[in-house]
N, C-alpha and C positions, 0 to 999 in steps of 0.2 A: 500493500501500501504507500511505504515513504519513498517509493522510486516514481507511482506514479502521480503522487500529491506535488514532488520537486520536478518532473517538468509541466506539469499544467501549471506549475506556480514561474514559471517561464516563457509561458506561453500566454496564446488568448484562450487558447482549451478549455470548456465547459463542460464541468462532470455532476454526476448524475449523482448526487447526495442522501443518501436513508438511514435516520439515531434516532433514539428516545430522547426526546423534550428532556425542562425539569419536568415537568407535569409526569411524565412516564406513561407519554403519550407519544405514537410512532410515527412520524414529521418525514414528509420528501424533498426538498428544496431542489432545485438548481444551480449552481453558482460555478464562481471562476476561483481559483486559486489566487487569493495575492500570496501569503509566505503561511510557511509552515513551521511548529515550536516540537519538543519533544509530545507537547503535551495537548496542543493545537493546532486547530484550521486557522487564521483570518482569511476571510473569502467577502465578495461584496453577493449575494445572494437575491434573484433574478425572480427568485418564486416574493419576499418580500419589500426588492428595491430600496431593501439597505446592507449595510458593512456590519458584515456579524462573524464573532466569535466564535466558533465548535470546537466540542472539549472532545480530542480524541478518542476519549474510551468509552464514550456512546454515539461513536458513530456503528451500524450494522453493516453498511456494503459505503460505497465510495466507486461510480466507472462512469466510463462515458456515456453519453446517454445515448438511451438504446431507439432509434426512431420503430413506431408502431406498426406492426403488419406488417414488418420485413424480419424475419426469419433466419 
């Protein structure tokens, strides 16, 4: 996961993020990674249209955006 995040931080690639929020609810976001630390992802969230910091321990999955209807 760290390799994907680091390469995304150096590009304009958007990623799909699924994580558990503070209320223990699943949340799915489209993000652009700006910086990565040992415990956080700093990103622009296109879903909320705000800059956000995500805790890595709450990330369930992250990867390239999957196109709907394409196998």
